[in-house]
A tleap script that builds the chain and sets N, CA, C and O, in Angstrom:
source leaprc.protein.ff14SB
mol = sequence {
  NASN ALA LEU VAL ASN ALA LYS THR PHE GLY
  LEU ARG ALA SER LEU THR HIE GLY LEU LEU
  ARG HIE PRO ARG ASP ARG VAL LEU ARG ALA
  LEU ALA LEU LEU LEU TRP GLU PRO ALA THR
  VAL THR THR PRO ALA LEU LEU ALA ARG VAL
  HIE PHE GLU LEU GLY THR ARG ALA ALA THR
  PHE SER GLU LEU VAL ARG ALA TYR ARG GLN
  ARG TRP GLN HIE VAL CSER
}
set mol.1.N position { 11.198 -7.836 -9.706 }
set mol.1.CA position { 10.053 -7.155 -9.139 }
set mol.1.C position { 8.905 -8.124 -8.879 }
set mol.1.O position { 8.224 -8.030 -7.857 }
set mol.2.N position { 8.699 -9.036 -9.788 }
set mol.2.CA position { 7.606 -9.986 -9.632 }
set mol.2.C position { 7.801 -10.838 -8.374 }
set mol.2.O position { 6.844 -11.074 -7.636 }
set mol.3.N position { 9.008 -11.293 -8.127 }
set mol.3.CA position { 9.267 -12.117 -6.952 }
set mol.3.C position { 9.144 -11.313 -5.658 }
set mol.3.O position { 8.619 -11.810 -4.662 }
set mol.4.N position { 9.625 -10.083 -5.675 }
set mol.4.CA position { 9.518 -9.237 -4.483 }
set mol.4.C position { 8.052 -8.928 -4.199 }
set mol.4.O position { 7.633 -8.921 -3.041 }
set mol.5.N position { 7.269 -8.672 -5.249 }
set mol.5.CA position { 5.833 -8.438 -5.073 }
set mol.5.C position { 5.150 -9.656 -4.469 }
set mol.5.O position { 4.343 -9.525 -3.549 }
set mol.6.N position { 5.466 -10.818 -4.973 }
set mol.6.CA position { 4.838 -12.038 -4.461 }
set mol.6.C position { 5.201 -12.260 -3.000 }
set mol.6.O position { 4.357 -12.685 -2.211 }
set mol.7.N position { 6.434 -11.981 -2.635 }
set mol.7.CA position { 6.866 -12.150 -1.250 }
set mol.7.C position { 6.199 -11.123 -0.333 }
set mol.7.O position { 5.808 -11.449 0.788 }
set mol.8.N position { 6.073 -9.904 -0.804 }
set mol.8.CA position { 5.551 -8.815 0.025 }
set mol.8.C position { 4.038 -8.837 0.142 }
set mol.8.O position { 3.496 -8.683 1.236 }
set mol.9.N position { 3.353 -9.029 -0.979 }
set mol.9.CA position { 1.900 -8.899 -1.005 }
set mol.9.C position { 1.173 -10.213 -1.258 }
set mol.9.O position { -0.056 -10.253 -1.208 }
set mol.10.N position { 1.899 -11.275 -1.524 }
set mol.10.CA position { 1.265 -12.542 -1.861 }
set mol.10.C position { 1.078 -12.637 -3.362 }
set mol.10.O position { 1.002 -11.616 -4.046 }
set mol.11.N position { 1.003 -13.833 -3.873 }
set mol.11.CA position { 0.937 -14.040 -5.317 }
set mol.11.C position { -0.324 -13.457 -5.934 }
set mol.11.O position { -0.253 -12.796 -6.970 }
set mol.12.N position { -1.464 -13.687 -5.323 }
set mol.12.CA position { -2.723 -13.192 -5.884 }
set mol.12.C position { -2.738 -11.669 -5.952 }
set mol.12.O position { -3.103 -11.103 -6.982 }
set mol.13.N position { -2.347 -11.003 -4.876 }
set mol.13.CA position { -2.322 -9.542 -4.860 }
set mol.13.C position { -1.310 -9.012 -5.867 }
set mol.13.O position { -1.539 -7.976 -6.491 }
set mol.14.N position { -0.206 -9.705 -6.027 }
set mol.14.CA position { 0.814 -9.268 -6.975 }
set mol.14.C position { 0.295 -9.305 -8.400 }
set mol.14.O position { 0.589 -8.408 -9.190 }
set mol.15.N position { -0.465 -10.320 -8.734 }
set mol.15.CA position { -0.986 -10.437 -10.091 }
set mol.15.C position { -2.008 -9.360 -10.406 }
set mol.15.O position { -2.109 -8.921 -11.551 }
set mol.16.N position { -2.765 -8.930 -9.410 }
set mol.16.CA position { -3.803 -7.938 -9.659 }
set mol.16.C position { -3.346 -6.512 -9.401 }
set mol.16.O position { -4.053 -5.570 -9.761 }
set mol.17.N position { -2.185 -6.329 -8.789 }
set mol.17.CA position { -1.744 -4.989 -8.411 }
set mol.17.C position { -0.493 -4.531 -9.148 }
set mol.17.O position { 0.206 -3.649 -8.649 }
set mol.18.N position { -0.198 -5.058 -10.247 }
set mol.18.CA position { 0.963 -4.592 -10.998 }
set mol.18.C position { 2.199 -5.407 -10.697 }
set mol.18.O position { 3.031 -5.025 -9.874 }
set mol.19.N position { 2.308 -6.511 -11.359 }
set mol.19.CA position { 3.383 -7.468 -11.120 }
set mol.19.C position { 4.768 -6.867 -11.369 }
set mol.19.O position { 5.729 -7.226 -10.688 }
set mol.20.N position { 4.874 -5.969 -12.324 }
set mol.20.CA position { 6.188 -5.462 -12.705 }
set mol.20.C position { 6.613 -4.219 -11.938 }
set mol.20.O position { 7.775 -3.818 -12.013 }
set mol.21.N position { 5.697 -3.603 -11.204 }
set mol.21.CA position { 6.058 -2.447 -10.377 }
set mol.21.C position { 6.756 -2.931 -9.120 }
set mol.21.O position { 6.316 -3.903 -8.506 }
set mol.22.N position { 7.813 -2.286 -8.734 }
set mol.22.CA position { 8.487 -2.656 -7.495 }
set mol.22.C position { 7.579 -2.300 -6.320 }
set mol.22.O position { 6.952 -1.241 -6.332 }
set mol.23.N position { 7.496 -3.157 -5.312 }
set mol.23.CA position { 6.622 -2.881 -4.165 }
set mol.23.C position { 6.950 -1.565 -3.469 }
set mol.23.O position { 6.064 -0.931 -2.898 }
set mol.24.N position { 8.209 -1.150 -3.511 }
set mol.24.CA position { 8.576 0.120 -2.895 }
set mol.24.C position { 7.814 1.276 -3.538 }
set mol.24.O position { 7.456 2.239 -2.858 }
set mol.25.N position { 7.568 1.186 -4.830 }
set mol.25.CA position { 6.791 2.202 -5.542 }
set mol.25.C position { 5.397 2.304 -4.944 }
set mol.25.O position { 4.898 3.403 -4.702 }
set mol.26.N position { 4.776 1.169 -4.709 }
set mol.26.CA position { 3.427 1.148 -4.137 }
set mol.26.C position { 3.408 1.739 -2.735 }
set mol.26.O position { 2.522 2.520 -2.391 }
set mol.27.N position { 4.396 1.357 -1.931 }
set mol.27.CA position { 4.452 1.830 -0.551 }
set mol.27.C position { 4.700 3.342 -0.515 }
set mol.27.O position { 4.096 4.046 0.294 }
set mol.28.N position { 5.568 3.836 -1.370 }
set mol.28.CA position { 5.850 5.277 -1.392 }
set mol.28.C position { 4.660 6.090 -1.897 }
set mol.28.O position { 4.443 7.214 -1.443 }
set mol.29.N position { 3.901 5.545 -2.814 }
set mol.29.CA position { 2.681 6.243 -3.260 }
set mol.29.C position { 1.683 6.354 -2.111 }
set mol.29.O position { 1.048 7.393 -1.930 }
set mol.30.N position { 1.550 5.290 -1.344 }
set mol.30.CA position { 0.660 5.322 -0.183 }
set mol.30.C position { 1.172 6.308 0.860 }
set mol.30.O position { 0.386 7.036 1.466 }
set mol.31.N position { 2.475 6.334 1.068 }
set mol.31.CA position { 3.063 7.248 2.035 }
set mol.31.C position { 2.750 8.700 1.683 }
set mol.31.O position { 2.422 9.497 2.561 }
set mol.32.N position { 2.852 9.040 0.410 }
set mol.32.CA position { 2.552 10.412 -0.011 }
set mol.32.C position { 1.119 10.798 0.358 }
set mol.32.O position { 0.873 11.906 0.833 }
set mol.33.N position { 0.195 9.900 0.142 }
set mol.33.CA position { -1.197 10.196 0.504 }
set mol.33.C position { -1.363 10.309 2.014 }
set mol.33.O position { -2.074 11.192 2.494 }
set mol.34.N position { -0.724 9.434 2.756 }
set mol.34.CA position { -0.855 9.464 4.209 }
set mol.34.C position { -0.226 10.722 4.809 }
set mol.34.O position { -0.741 11.266 5.786 }
set mol.35.N position { 0.873 11.180 4.235 }
set mol.35.CA position { 1.553 12.352 4.777 }
set mol.35.C position { 0.944 13.677 4.338 }
set mol.35.O position { 0.837 14.608 5.137 }
set mol.36.N position { 0.547 13.766 3.080 }
set mol.36.CA position { 0.219 15.072 2.515 }
set mol.36.C position { -1.246 15.292 2.202 }
set mol.36.O position { -1.623 16.402 1.827 }
set mol.37.N position { -2.069 14.304 2.337 }
set mol.37.CA position { -3.491 14.473 2.031 }
set mol.37.C position { -4.319 14.137 3.270 }
set mol.37.O position { -4.596 12.968 3.540 }
set mol.38.N position { -4.716 15.182 4.030 }
set mol.38.CA position { -5.448 14.928 5.271 }
set mol.38.C position { -6.780 14.199 5.065 }
set mol.38.O position { -7.269 13.536 5.980 }
set mol.39.N position { -7.355 14.314 3.897 }
set mol.39.CA position { -8.668 13.708 3.642 }
set mol.39.C position { -8.577 12.254 3.185 }
set mol.39.O position { -9.585 11.675 2.781 }
set mol.40.N position { -7.410 11.665 3.242 }
set mol.40.CA position { -7.247 10.288 2.754 }
set mol.40.C position { -8.208 9.319 3.426 }
set mol.40.O position { -8.800 8.478 2.749 }
set mol.41.N position { -8.374 9.416 4.726 }
set mol.41.CA position { -9.214 8.473 5.457 }
set mol.41.C position { -10.697 8.745 5.235 }
set mol.41.O position { -11.513 7.829 5.337 }
set mol.42.N position { -11.054 9.985 4.933 }
set mol.42.CA position { -12.468 10.338 4.792 }
set mol.42.C position { -12.951 10.398 3.350 }
set mol.42.O position { -14.156 10.482 3.114 }
set mol.43.N position { -12.054 10.358 2.394 }
set mol.43.CA position { -12.424 10.396 0.987 }
set mol.43.C position { -12.356 8.979 0.418 }
set mol.43.O position { -11.275 8.394 0.351 }
set mol.44.N position { -13.496 8.424 0.008 }
set mol.44.CA position { -13.507 7.025 -0.455 }
set mol.44.C position { -12.503 6.715 -1.561 }
set mol.44.O position { -11.875 5.657 -1.535 }
set mol.45.N position { -12.338 7.602 -2.521 }
set mol.45.CA position { -11.409 7.326 -3.620 }
set mol.45.C position { -9.965 7.278 -3.133 }
set mol.45.O position { -9.195 6.423 -3.570 }
set mol.46.N position { -9.591 8.176 -2.244 }
set mol.46.CA position { -8.224 8.182 -1.716 }
set mol.46.C position { -7.981 6.982 -0.813 }
set mol.46.O position { -6.924 6.355 -0.871 }
set mol.47.N position { -8.955 6.671 0.011 }
set mol.47.CA position { -8.832 5.511 0.883 }
set mol.47.C position { -8.712 4.229 0.064 }
set mol.47.O position { -7.924 3.344 0.398 }
set mol.48.N position { -9.488 4.136 -0.998 }
set mol.48.CA position { -9.409 2.970 -1.885 }
set mol.48.C position { -8.029 2.870 -2.520 }
set mol.48.O position { -7.504 1.771 -2.701 }
set mol.49.N position { -7.442 4.013 -2.860 }
set mol.49.CA position { -6.107 4.011 -3.467 }
set mol.49.C position { -5.063 3.495 -2.477 }
set mol.49.O position { -4.197 2.699 -2.839 }
set mol.50.N position { -5.149 3.954 -1.219 }
set mol.50.CA position { -4.214 3.492 -0.202 }
set mol.50.C position { -4.423 2.001 0.064 }
set mol.50.O position { -3.456 1.258 0.234 }
set mol.51.N position { -5.674 1.568 0.100 }
set mol.51.CA position { -5.962 0.135 0.258 }
set mol.51.C position { -5.312 -0.651 -0.867 }
set mol.51.O position { -4.680 -1.682 -0.634 }
set mol.52.N position { -5.470 -0.160 -2.086 }
set mol.52.CA position { -4.905 -0.816 -3.262 }
set mol.52.C position { -3.387 -0.895 -3.161 }
set mol.52.O position { -2.800 -1.956 -3.374 }
set mol.53.N position { -2.753 0.232 -2.837 }
set mol.53.CA position { -1.292 0.281 -2.807 }
set mol.53.C position { -0.706 -0.575 -1.685 }
set mol.53.O position { 0.329 -1.213 -1.877 }
set mol.54.N position { -1.345 -0.598 -0.532 }
set mol.54.CA position { -0.806 -1.339 0.602 }
set mol.54.C position { -1.364 -2.755 0.727 }
set mol.54.O position { -0.860 -3.555 1.515 }
set mol.55.N position { -2.393 -3.062 -0.040 }
set mol.55.CA position { -3.000 -4.382 0.057 }
set mol.55.C position { -3.628 -4.613 1.418 }
set mol.55.O position { -3.448 -5.673 2.017 }
set mol.56.N position { -4.367 -3.621 1.910 }
set mol.56.CA position { -4.972 -3.700 3.235 }
set mol.56.C position { -6.415 -3.215 3.170 }
set mol.56.O position { -6.841 -2.615 2.183 }
set mol.57.N position { -7.142 -3.479 4.218 }
set mol.57.CA position { -8.519 -2.974 4.368 }
set mol.57.C position { -8.615 -2.134 5.641 }
set mol.57.O position { -9.707 -1.956 6.181 }
set mol.58.N position { -7.498 -1.621 6.119 }
set mol.58.CA position { -7.470 -0.805 7.328 }
set mol.58.C position { -8.395 0.397 7.162 }
set mol.58.O position { -8.502 0.968 6.077 }
set mol.59.N position { -9.062 0.773 8.254 }
set mol.59.CA position { -10.055 1.842 8.171 }
set mol.59.C position { -9.612 3.137 8.835 }
set mol.59.O position { -10.039 4.213 8.417 }
set mol.60.N position { -8.775 3.063 9.847 }
set mol.60.CA position { -8.366 4.274 10.552 }
set mol.60.C position { -6.949 4.666 10.134 }
set mol.60.O position { -6.202 3.872 9.563 }
set mol.61.N position { -6.611 5.910 10.439 }
set mol.61.CA position { -5.282 6.403 10.085 }
set mol.61.C position { -4.195 5.567 10.765 }
set mol.61.O position { -3.209 5.200 10.126 }
set mol.62.N position { -4.365 5.268 12.034 }
set mol.62.CA position { -3.341 4.494 12.747 }
set mol.62.C position { -3.197 3.082 12.169 }
set mol.62.O position { -2.089 2.549 12.110 }
set mol.63.N position { -4.300 2.479 11.746 }
set mol.63.CA position { -4.221 1.156 11.111 }
set mol.63.C position { -3.515 1.241 9.764 }
set mol.63.O position { -2.749 0.347 9.408 }
set mol.64.N position { -3.767 2.306 9.017 }
set mol.64.CA position { -3.097 2.494 7.733 }
set mol.64.C position { -1.595 2.687 7.929 }
set mol.64.O position { -0.792 2.144 7.170 }
set mol.65.N position { -1.220 3.452 8.938 }
set mol.65.CA position { 0.205 3.653 9.229 }
set mol.65.C position { 0.848 2.327 9.625 }
set mol.65.O position { 1.971 2.032 9.216 }
set mol.66.N position { 0.140 1.534 10.415 }
set mol.66.CA position { 0.654 0.212 10.799 }
set mol.66.C position { 0.858 -0.657 9.559 }
set mol.66.O position { 1.881 -1.329 9.433 }
set mol.67.N position { -0.109 -0.644 8.649 }
set mol.67.CA position { 0.013 -1.421 7.414 }
set mol.67.C position { 1.181 -0.910 6.571 }
set mol.67.O position { 1.923 -1.694 5.979 }
set mol.68.N position { 1.334 0.409 6.524 }
set mol.68.CA position { 2.464 0.992 5.790 }
set mol.68.C position { 3.792 0.498 6.374 }
set mol.68.O position { 4.677 0.067 5.636 }
set mol.69.N position { 3.924 0.563 7.690 }
set mol.69.CA position { 5.172 0.142 8.336 }
set mol.69.C position { 5.480 -1.325 8.069 }
set mol.69.O position { 6.631 -1.690 7.832 }
set mol.70.N position { 4.454 -2.160 8.109 }
set mol.70.CA position { 4.672 -3.583 7.832 }
set mol.70.C position { 5.160 -3.789 6.410 }
set mol.70.O position { 6.086 -4.565 6.176 }
set mol.71.N position { 4.550 -3.107 5.468 }
set mol.71.CA position { 4.987 -3.243 4.063 }
set mol.71.C position { 6.378 -2.682 3.863 }
set mol.71.O position { 7.188 -3.261 3.140 }
set mol.72.N position { 6.664 -1.537 4.512 }
set mol.72.CA position { 7.975 -0.920 4.337 }
set mol.72.C position { 9.086 -1.832 4.834 }
set mol.72.O position { 10.162 -1.877 4.238 }
set mol.73.N position { 8.838 -2.557 5.913 }
set mol.73.CA position { 9.847 -3.486 6.433 }
set mol.73.C position { 10.200 -4.559 5.410 }
set mol.73.O position { 11.329 -5.049 5.380 }
set mol.74.N position { 9.245 -4.918 4.582 }
set mol.74.CA position { 9.489 -5.956 3.569 }
set mol.74.C position { 10.229 -5.434 2.349 }
set mol.74.O position { 10.889 -6.205 1.654 }
set mol.75.N position { 10.132 -4.140 2.078 }
set mol.75.CA position { 10.713 -3.615 0.840 }
set mol.75.C position { 11.940 -2.751 1.056 }
set mol.75.O position { 12.605 -2.379 0.089 }
set mol.76.N position { 12.258 -2.424 2.298 }
set mol.76.CA position { 13.419 -1.556 2.527 }
set mol.76.C position { 14.693 -2.358 2.697 }
set mol.76.O position { 15.763 -1.782 2.898 }
savepdb mol mol.pdb
quit
């Protein structure tokens, strides 16, 4: 998991975002928020969570989906 995290999110992000969690876990948590919580983009706490899980600073829904797709390609 540590090596996959480093490859997917970079070493620094891996150390601060849960080295032992598989990156797929992070991506799927973000996906749940993007699919089922319409207020994700407008609620600061939810947006911060998606930023944390995907390792991005995307601001719009389409940018978040793009970031999700990029991460998913690395972990699937």
